[in-house]
Structures are given as C-alpha cells and as structure tokens.
C-alpha positions as CSV (number, residue, x, y, z in Angstrom):
1,X,13.3,26.0,-14.1
2,X,15.5,24.5,-11.4
3,X,16.7,27.9,-10.3
4,X,13.1,29.3,-10.3
5,X,11.8,26.4,-8.2
6,X,14.6,26.8,-5.6
7,X,14.1,30.6,-5.5
8,X,10.3,30.2,-5.1
9,X,10.8,27.7,-2.2
10,X,13.4,29.8,-0.4
11,X,11.4,33.0,-0.8
12,X,8.2,31.3,0.4
13,X,9.4,31.1,4.0
14,X,9.4,27.3,4.5
15,X,10.4,26.2,8.0
16,X,11.6,22.8,6.8
17,X,14.9,22.4,5.0
18,X,15.1,22.9,1.2
19,X,17.6,20.5,-0.2
20,X,19.1,21.2,-3.7
21,X,21.6,19.2,-5.7
22,X,24.6,20.9,-4.1
23,X,23.4,20.2,-0.5
24,X,25.6,17.7,1.4
25,X,22.4,15.7,2.4
26,X,21.1,15.5,-1.1
27,X,21.9,11.9,-2.0
28,X,20.5,10.6,1.3
29,X,17.4,12.8,1.1
30,X,16.5,11.7,-2.5
31,X,16.6,8.0,-1.6
32,X,13.3,6.0,-1.7
33,X,12.5,2.5,-0.8
34,X,12.8,0.9,-4.2
35,X,16.4,1.0,-5.4
36,X,15.2,0.9,-8.9
37,X,13.8,4.4,-8.6
38,X,17.2,6.3,-8.6
39,X,16.1,9.8,-9.6
40,X,17.4,13.3,-9.2
41,X,14.9,15.9,-8.2
42,X,15.7,19.6,-8.6
43,X,14.8,20.1,-5.0
44,X,13.5,18.3,-1.9
45,X,11.4,20.1,0.7
46,X,11.3,18.3,4.0
47,X,8.1,19.9,5.3
48,X,7.8,20.6,9.0
49,X,4.2,22.0,8.9
50,X,1.0,22.2,7.0
51,X,2.1,25.6,5.8
52,X,5.3,24.1,4.4
53,X,3.1,21.7,2.4
54,X,1.0,24.5,1.1
55,X,4.1,26.6,0.2
56,X,5.6,23.6,-1.6
57,X,2.5,23.1,-3.7
58,X,2.4,26.7,-4.6
59,X,6.1,26.8,-5.5
60,X,5.7,23.7,-7.8
61,X,2.7,25.2,-9.5
62,X,4.3,28.6,-10.0
63,X,7.5,27.0,-11.4
64,X,5.5,24.6,-13.6
65,X,7.6,21.9,-11.9
66,X,6.8,18.2,-11.6
67,X,5.6,17.4,-8.0
68,X,6.2,14.2,-6.2
69,X,4.8,13.5,-2.8
70,X,6.8,11.3,-0.4
71,X,5.1,9.9,2.6
72,X,6.9,6.6,3.5
73,X,8.7,6.5,0.1
74,X,7.3,3.0,-0.6
75,X,5.8,3.6,-4.0
76,X,6.7,0.5,-6.1
77,X,7.0,2.4,-9.4
78,X,8.9,5.2,-7.7
79,X,6.1,7.8,-7.8
80,X,7.3,9.3,-4.5
81,X,10.3,10.8,-6.4
82,X,11.0,12.4,-9.7
83,X,13.7,13.7,-12.0
84,X,14.1,17.5,-12.2
85,X,11.0,18.4,-10.2
86,X,10.1,18.9,-6.5
87,X,9.9,16.1,-3.9
88,X,7.6,17.2,-1.1
89,X,8.8,15.0,1.7
90,X,6.4,14.5,4.6
91,X,8.6,12.3,6.8
92,X,8.9,15.0,9.5
93,X,5.1,15.1,9.8
94,X,5.1,11.7,11.6
95,X,3.2,12.4,14.9
96,X,0.8,9.7,16.2
97,X,-1.7,11.0,18.9
98,X,-4.3,8.7,20.4
99,X,-7.5,9.9,22.0
100,X,-8.6,6.8,24.0
101,X,-11.7,8.5,25.3
102,X,-12.9,9.3,21.7
103,X,-11.5,5.9,20.4
104,X,-9.5,7.6,17.6
105,X,-5.9,8.3,16.6
106,X,-4.6,11.2,14.6
107,X,-1.6,10.2,12.3
108,X,0.7,12.6,10.4
109,X,1.1,12.2,6.7
110,X,4.7,11.1,7.1
111,X,4.2,8.4,9.7
112,X,5.0,4.8,9.1
113,X,2.9,1.7,9.9
114,X,5.4,0.9,12.6
115,X,4.9,4.3,14.2
116,X,1.2,3.7,14.3
117,X,1.4,0.1,15.6
118,X,3.9,1.0,18.4
119,X,1.6,3.8,19.6
120,X,-1.7,1.9,19.7
121,X,-1.1,-1.8,19.9
122,X,0.5,-1.8,23.4
123,X,-2.7,-0.2,24.6
124,X,-4.9,-3.0,23.2
125,X,-5.9,-1.2,20.0
126,X,-5.1,-1.4,16.3
127,X,-5.9,0.2,12.9
128,X,-6.0,-2.7,10.4
129,X,-3.2,-2.0,7.8
130,X,-0.5,-3.5,5.7
131,X,2.2,-6.1,6.5
132,X,5.6,-4.2,6.3
133,X,6.2,-1.8,9.2
134,X,8.3,0.7,7.2
135,X,5.4,1.3,4.8
136,X,3.9,4.9,4.9
137,X,0.5,5.2,6.5
138,X,-0.6,7.8,3.9
139,X,0.0,5.9,0.6
140,X,-1.3,2.7,2.0
141,X,-4.5,4.3,3.3
142,X,-5.3,6.3,0.2
143,X,-5.1,3.2,-1.9
144,X,-7.3,1.1,0.5
145,X,-5.0,-0.7,2.9
146,X,-5.2,-4.5,3.2
147,X,-3.3,-6.9,5.5
148,X,-3.5,-9.7,8.0
149,X,-6.5,-8.3,9.9
150,X,-8.6,-7.4,6.9
151,X,-10.9,-10.4,7.1
152,X,-11.6,-9.8,10.8
153,X,-11.9,-6.0,10.8
154,X,-11.9,-4.6,7.3
155,X,-9.6,-2.4,5.2
156,X,-7.7,0.6,6.5
157,X,-10.1,3.0,4.8
158,X,-13.0,1.4,6.7
159,X,-11.6,3.0,9.8
160,X,-10.9,6.4,8.3
161,X,-12.9,9.1,10.1
162,X,-11.5,12.2,8.3
163,X,-8.4,13.8,6.9
164,X,-6.7,17.2,6.8
165,X,-5.9,17.8,3.1
166,X,-4.1,20.5,1.1
167,X,-5.5,20.8,-2.4
168,X,-3.9,22.1,-5.6
169,X,-5.2,25.6,-4.9
170,X,-3.4,25.7,-1.6
171,X,-6.5,25.4,0.5
172,X,-6.3,23.4,3.8
173,X,-9.6,21.6,4.6
174,X,-10.9,18.9,6.9
175,X,-12.7,16.3,4.9
176,X,-15.1,13.7,6.3
177,X,-18.4,12.1,5.5
178,X,-20.3,15.2,6.6
179,X,-18.1,18.0,5.2
180,X,-17.6,16.6,1.7
181,X,-19.0,13.1,1.2
182,X,-18.0,12.9,-2.4
183,X,-14.3,13.8,-1.8
184,X,-14.3,11.5,1.2
185,X,-15.6,8.7,-1.0
186,X,-12.7,9.4,-3.5
187,X,-10.0,9.6,-0.9
188,X,-10.9,6.0,0.3
189,X,-9.2,4.2,-2.6
190,X,-8.5,7.0,-5.1
191,X,-4.8,7.4,-4.1
192,X,-3.1,10.7,-4.0
193,X,-5.0,12.2,-6.9
194,X,-6.9,14.9,-5.0
195,X,-4.3,16.6,-2.7
196,X,-1.8,16.0,0.0
197,X,-3.1,14.5,3.2
198,X,-1.2,15.9,6.2
199,X,-3.2,14.2,8.9
200,X,-5.5,11.2,9.1
201,X,-8.0,10.4,11.8
202,X,-8.7,6.7,12.3
203,X,-11.2,4.9,14.5
204,X,-9.5,2.4,16.8
205,X,-10.3,-1.3,16.8
206,X,-9.8,-3.4,20.0
207,X,-7.2,-6.1,19.5
208,X,-6.9,-9.1,21.7
209,X,-4.4,-12.0,21.6
210,X,-3.0,-12.8,18.1
211,X,-2.2,-16.4,17.5
212,X,0.0,-17.2,14.5
213,X,0.9,-20.5,12.7
214,X,3.9,-20.4,10.3
215,X,5.0,-23.4,8.3
216,X,7.3,-24.2,5.3
217,X,6.7,-26.9,2.7
218,X,9.1,-28.1,-0.1
219,X,8.1,-27.0,-3.5
220,X,7.4,-30.6,-4.6
221,X,4.4,-30.5,-2.1
222,X,3.2,-27.0,-3.0
223,X,0.5,-28.0,-5.4
224,X,-1.2,-30.3,-2.9
225,X,-0.6,-27.9,-0.1
226,X,-2.2,-24.8,-1.8
227,X,-5.2,-26.8,-3.0
228,X,-5.8,-28.1,0.6
229,X,-5.2,-24.6,2.0
230,X,-7.9,-23.1,-0.2
231,X,-10.4,-25.7,0.8
232,X,-9.7,-25.2,4.5
233,X,-9.5,-21.4,4.3
234,X,-13.0,-21.1,2.7
235,X,-14.5,-22.9,5.7
236,X,-13.0,-20.6,8.3
237,X,-14.7,-17.7,10.1
238,X,-13.5,-14.1,9.5
239,X,-11.3,-14.1,12.6
240,X,-9.0,-16.4,10.6
241,X,-6.8,-15.3,7.8
242,X,-4.1,-17.0,5.8
243,X,-1.4,-15.9,3.4
244,X,1.3,-17.8,1.5
245,X,4.5,-17.0,-0.3
246,X,5.6,-19.3,-3.2
247,X,9.2,-19.2,-4.4
248,X,11.4,-21.6,-6.5
249,X,12.6,-23.2,-3.3
250,X,9.3,-23.8,-1.5
251,X,6.0,-22.6,0.0
252,X,5.7,-20.5,3.2
253,X,2.3,-20.4,4.9
254,X,1.3,-17.9,7.7
255,X,-2.1,-18.3,9.3
256,X,-3.5,-15.8,11.8
257,X,-6.3,-16.3,14.4
258,X,-7.7,-13.4,16.4
259,X,-10.7,-15.2,17.8
260,X,-11.2,-17.2,21.0
261,X,-7.7,-18.7,21.8
262,X,-9.4,-21.9,23.0
263,X,-10.0,-22.6,19.3
264,X,-6.5,-21.9,18.1
265,X,-5.4,-25.5,17.4
266,X,-8.7,-26.2,15.6
267,X,-8.4,-23.1,13.4
268,X,-4.6,-23.1,12.7
269,X,-3.4,-26.7,13.3
270,X,-4.5,-28.2,9.9
271,X,-2.4,-25.6,8.0
272,X,0.7,-27.4,9.4
273,X,-0.5,-30.6,7.8
274,X,-1.5,-29.4,4.3
275,X,0.8,-32.0,2.5
276,X,2.4,-34.3,4.9
277,X,3.9,-32.3,7.8
278,X,5.1,-28.7,7.4
279,X,8.0,-27.4,9.3
280,X,6.8,-24.8,11.7
281,X,4.6,-24.2,14.7
282,X,1.9,-22.1,16.4
283,X,2.7,-19.4,18.8
284,X,1.3,-16.3,20.5
285,X,3.1,-13.6,18.6
286,X,3.1,-9.9,19.6
287,X,1.3,-8.1,16.8
288,X,4.1,-5.5,16.4
289,X,6.6,-8.3,16.0
290,X,4.4,-10.0,13.4
291,X,4.1,-6.8,11.5
292,X,7.9,-6.5,11.2
293,X,8.7,-10.1,10.3
294,X,9.1,-9.3,6.6
295,X,10.9,-6.0,7.0
296,X,14.4,-7.3,6.2
297,X,13.3,-9.2,3.1
298,X,11.7,-6.1,1.8
299,X,14.5,-3.8,3.0
300,X,15.2,-0.3,1.7
301,X,17.4,0.0,-1.5
302,X,16.7,-3.5,-2.8
303,X,15.1,-3.5,-6.2
304,X,11.4,-4.3,-6.7
305,X,8.7,-4.8,-9.3
306,X,5.2,-5.9,-8.6
307,X,2.0,-6.7,-10.3
308,X,-1.1,-8.2,-8.8
309,X,-4.9,-8.8,-9.0
310,X,-7.9,-10.4,-7.3
311,X,-9.3,-14.0,-7.4
312,X,-12.7,-15.3,-6.4
313,X,-11.0,-18.7,-5.7
314,X,-7.7,-20.4,-6.2
315,X,-8.3,-22.7,-9.2
316,X,-6.1,-25.7,-10.2
317,X,-5.2,-23.7,-13.3
318,X,-3.9,-20.9,-11.1
319,X,-1.9,-23.2,-9.0
320,X,-0.3,-24.8,-12.0
321,X,0.5,-21.4,-13.5
322,X,2.1,-20.2,-10.3
323,X,4.3,-23.3,-10.1
324,X,5.5,-22.9,-13.6
325,X,6.3,-19.2,-13.1
326,X,8.2,-19.6,-9.9
327,X,10.2,-22.4,-11.4
328,X,11.5,-19.8,-13.9
329,X,12.0,-17.0,-11.3
330,X,15.1,-14.9,-12.0
331,X,16.3,-14.7,-8.4
332,X,15.8,-16.8,-5.2
333,X,13.9,-13.9,-3.5
334,X,11.4,-13.5,-6.4
335,X,8.0,-14.7,-5.2
336,X,4.3,-14.9,-5.6
337,X,2.4,-13.8,-2.6
338,X,-1.3,-14.6,-1.9
339,X,-3.5,-13.0,0.9
340,X,-6.9,-14.2,1.8
341,X,-9.6,-11.6,1.8
342,X,-13.4,-11.7,2.3
343,X,-15.0,-11.4,5.7
344,X,-15.3,-7.8,6.9
345,X,-13.8,-6.5,3.6
346,X,-17.0,-7.7,1.8
347,X,-19.3,-6.3,4.4
348,X,-18.9,-2.8,2.9
349,X,-20.8,-2.3,-0.4
350,X,-18.6,-2.0,-3.5
351,X,-19.8,1.5,-4.3
352,X,-19.4,2.8,-0.8
353,X,-15.7,3.7,-1.4
354,X,-13.5,4.2,-4.4
355,X,-11.5,1.0,-3.6
356,X,-12.5,-1.8,-6.0
357,X,-12.5,-5.6,-5.4
358,X,-14.4,-6.1,-2.2
359,X,-16.0,-9.4,-3.3
360,X,-12.6,-11.0,-4.0
361,X,-11.6,-14.0,-1.9
362,X,-7.8,-13.5,-2.4
363,X,-5.3,-10.9,-3.6
364,X,-2.2,-12.2,-5.4
365,X,0.9,-10.4,-6.4
366,X,4.0,-11.3,-8.4
367,X,7.1,-9.7,-6.9
368,X,10.6,-10.1,-8.3
369,X,13.1,-9.0,-5.7
370,X,16.8,-8.4,-6.6
371,X,19.9,-6.4,-5.7
372,X,22.1,-6.2,-8.9
373,X,21.2,-3.5,-11.4
374,X,22.4,-5.9,-14.1
375,X,19.3,-8.0,-13.4
376,X,16.8,-5.2,-13.9
377,X,15.6,-6.2,-17.4
378,X,15.2,-9.9,-16.8
379,X,13.5,-9.4,-13.4
380,X,11.0,-6.9,-14.6
381,X,10.3,-9.0,-17.7
382,X,9.6,-12.1,-15.6
383,X,7.3,-10.1,-13.3
384,X,5.3,-8.7,-16.2
385,X,5.0,-12.0,-18.0
386,X,4.2,-14.1,-14.9
387,X,1.5,-11.6,-13.8
388,X,0.0,-11.5,-17.2
389,X,-0.4,-15.3,-17.3
390,X,-1.8,-15.4,-13.7
391,X,-4.2,-12.6,-14.4
392,X,-6.2,-14.8,-16.8
393,X,-8.0,-16.1,-13.7
394,X,-8.5,-12.7,-12.1
395,X,-11.6,-10.5,-11.7
396,X,-12.0,-7.1,-13.4
397,X,-10.7,-4.9,-10.6
398,X,-7.3,-4.2,-9.1
399,X,-5.4,-2.7,-6.1
400,X,-3.6,0.4,-7.1
401,X,-1.0,0.4,-4.4
402,X,0.9,-2.7,-5.5
403,X,1.5,-2.2,-9.2
404,X,4.9,-1.7,-10.7
405,X,3.4,-0.2,-13.9
406,X,1.4,3.0,-14.1
407,X,-1.6,4.0,-16.1
408,X,-3.7,1.2,-14.7
409,X,-6.4,3.3,-13.1
410,X,-9.2,2.9,-15.7
411,X,-9.0,-0.9,-15.5
412,X,-8.5,-1.0,-11.8
413,X,-11.6,0.9,-10.9
414,X,-13.9,0.0,-13.8
415,X,-15.6,2.4,-16.1
416,X,-18.3,3.8,-13.7
417,X,-16.0,4.4,-10.8
418,X,-13.3,5.8,-12.9
419,X,-15.7,8.4,-14.5
420,X,-16.8,9.4,-11.0
421,X,-13.2,9.7,-9.9
422,X,-12.3,11.7,-13.0
423,X,-15.1,14.2,-12.4
424,X,-13.9,14.6,-8.8
425,X,-10.4,15.0,-10.0
426,X,-11.5,17.8,-12.3
427,X,-13.1,19.5,-9.4
428,X,-10.1,19.2,-7.0
429,X,-7.1,19.3,-9.4
430,X,-8.2,20.4,-12.9
431,X,-4.6,21.0,-14.0
432,X,-3.5,17.5,-12.8
433,X,-0.7,18.9,-10.6
434,X,-0.9,15.7,-8.5
435,X,-0.2,13.3,-11.4
436,X,2.7,11.2,-10.0
437,X,0.4,8.4,-8.8
438,X,-1.9,5.9,-10.4
439,X,-3.2,8.9,-12.2
440,X,-6.9,9.7,-12.7
441,X,-7.1,12.2,-15.6
442,X,-9.5,15.1,-15.0
443,X,-12.8,14.8,-16.8
444,X,-14.1,16.8,-18.5
445,X,-10.7,18.2,-19.3
446,X,-10.2,21.8,-18.4
447,X,-10.3,24.2,-21.3
448,X,-7.6,26.8,-21.9
449,X,-8.5,30.5,-21.4
C-alpha cells in the first residue's frame, strides 16, 4: 500500500513536496506538537494549493490509506499524524489577508493563531481565539475556539462567516449560512469530520486596550483564593475574564479587562487580594504578547495528555478535589487549568451551532506535562484518574478540542446533536475517510453495493 500511495501522489501532479520515509526531511516533516505522538506515516504531502489538497484526498481514497490532516499539528491525541498512512500537511497554506473595508479576514487552513493575531491586532482588530500562539487556526475553529476574549466577544466560531472546504469526493465548495446552512452548522463545532477547510473567513472584532492582572498564590492559600475568585468573578461584567492554573507548587491567576480602562483597578485589583496578598501586578499588556505568554511552557515536542469538562460553578467539592489531585501530580508542570466562560458565549442559543456547552460558567482541564518517555504511563494515568474525579461535578457536554482520549463525540455533543451530526457526516463523508478526529460515525451507515 505504501508504494501505491506514493505512486498515486507523484502521478497526481502535486505542486507541493511529497515526502516519503527515505526523504532527508522526513523526520522533521513528521513531527507534531505532542511528543507523545511519535508516528511514521507512509507519506507526507505538504500542500501548496487547494488542488494539492484535492489530489491528496483522492490519492488516499484510491490507495485505501489512512488520512491525517495537519493544520497546526496541535491535536492532543496526535490525530494530525498517523502510522503508515498519508499526512496531508496544510502548513504552507498559511496566508492571512484582511479586508478592512469589509471587516473580514481570510485565513489559510495552515495558519497559526500567532499569524492571525500579528496581522489584525496591530490594526485594532481581533478574532477571539485560543491562548497558545502556535496553535493552528483550523483545528481550534472547527472545534469551537475559546479563550481570554470569549466572555466579551464570543467563541471563534461566532465570527466565522464562511469556509472553503474540500470534501471526500474531491469537490471544492464555499460554505456559509446561505449556501449550505446545515453543513455550516456542523462545521461550527463538529471538528474535521466533514472535509478539509483550506480557507476561513472571519468577521473582525474591534479591540481596544487590554489590561491584565497576574498574581501567584502559595498552594496553602489556594482553597481560599479559588473560592473568593469564583464569588468575585460571577459579579463581573462580560468585559472581564479570569483564568487560573493550579499546580502542586501554587496557584497562578490571570484576569483580563477589555472595558473602560478607568475601571481597571475596580475590576482587576481584588484578584490580587484573594487570600492575603498575591505576588503580581496589573499592566497594560499588548494582546499579541499576552497570547504568547504560555508558548514556552507548552512548547513543541514536550509530552501532553489532557481531559476536561464544563462547570456551572466552582463548588467547594470541586476545589477540594483539585487540591487533592495536584498534590499527587506526577511532574511539577502538571496542572489543572480553569477558564471563565459565560457572557457572549451564552448569548448564542445552544442549538445554533454544533458546539456544546454554551451555558457553562467555566471550562476546566487536567493537563499532565512532561518530557521523559519513561513517565508516559504514570502521567497519562494521573491525568485520566484526576479528570474522572473532577468530572463528577461537570455538566453533560464537552469541548472536543482538548481531550487526550478519542471516541468521546457522543457524550460531548449529546444524543440529539450527535444524531444530527451523524446524518450530516453520512451526507458529506459516507465512507468515513476523515476519521482521524473526535470521530462522528456516519448514520445511517452506508450499505455495500
């Protein structure tokens, strides 16, 4: 099959390089963000055009090869690579073109959040997105896209105006609310199940000054600090958002204010006094700098596992559970991260997009982070066990982008949304060619001829 796949790719006339196992760039080209996903595809196609993407899809289908789609390469379970199949690498399709008159920006399927921010933020605009600048725009958007601006402005998908997509049959289509409302619904939260998006069009959102408070608290004060944080956060307007990271060594709090700067101290100051005085300050921080402040911690080639969920509130039981779990964390960098939601996220009706969980007040995620392969088993085991215990307080929905385990789609979307997505999958990809994702199985299943 390897030879057939390579032969099909070469004969298809791809403009981008086709990298096989004997290519000098193979080991570099096969790398993805999570060092745990050390896989050896039969071939990597670094697409340079939409036609290359179409040819890659056709070659994989004709060769009966597994197909992995790599945008930013940030898939936590390593779904942007595979063993023995084809990796369709979009990293060369990374253009960002802003139309200020129309108030939109077109973003290639291989662009990173940093590419997008650097193009639009200096001109006073933003597309609300995630919190690590080397994350791919495509994967983040297709799963929903949440971050520091979600309360103020909404999810990334709430600014999606349309996409150019290549489907399993090789067709290239522009999809928006008018051309195909059902597929546009599914693309906003349904992940990469329906095709390969080669271009996104987003509406731009004006962005003014961003004020940021950052403080650290010793772990012995974490219980009091988190309880006070929840009480304060629930009383804040949507222009405010807070997130915290809990580790075995302490609590780190980041509060963001994008409202009237005259109210900065009133909105942010109390978060530096959650339990005695925290170590930190308030500053005007350029948004591009804020978006890259965690890049080194979550660097390429480290090893990651993650599992998360949604809360309606932070209960005392949840705080106690988090503290017990981080006390047993396997590495110093292993953490529990919590992001405040609500606000503009909840303005959009739950059924308006495939994304689930709009009524949640917080998103939490357990993230073991490590570097030594010898620690793989214990780090993954801790992540799964800690998340299972924390999930007892969670609502019945989930965010598909930040899960280290696969096959979670039915529980993440709920029965009604999942059935709708499965019928859409059967229409767009009946053979389930695009199955390396949080997979939605086509329903009804196609019958053999």
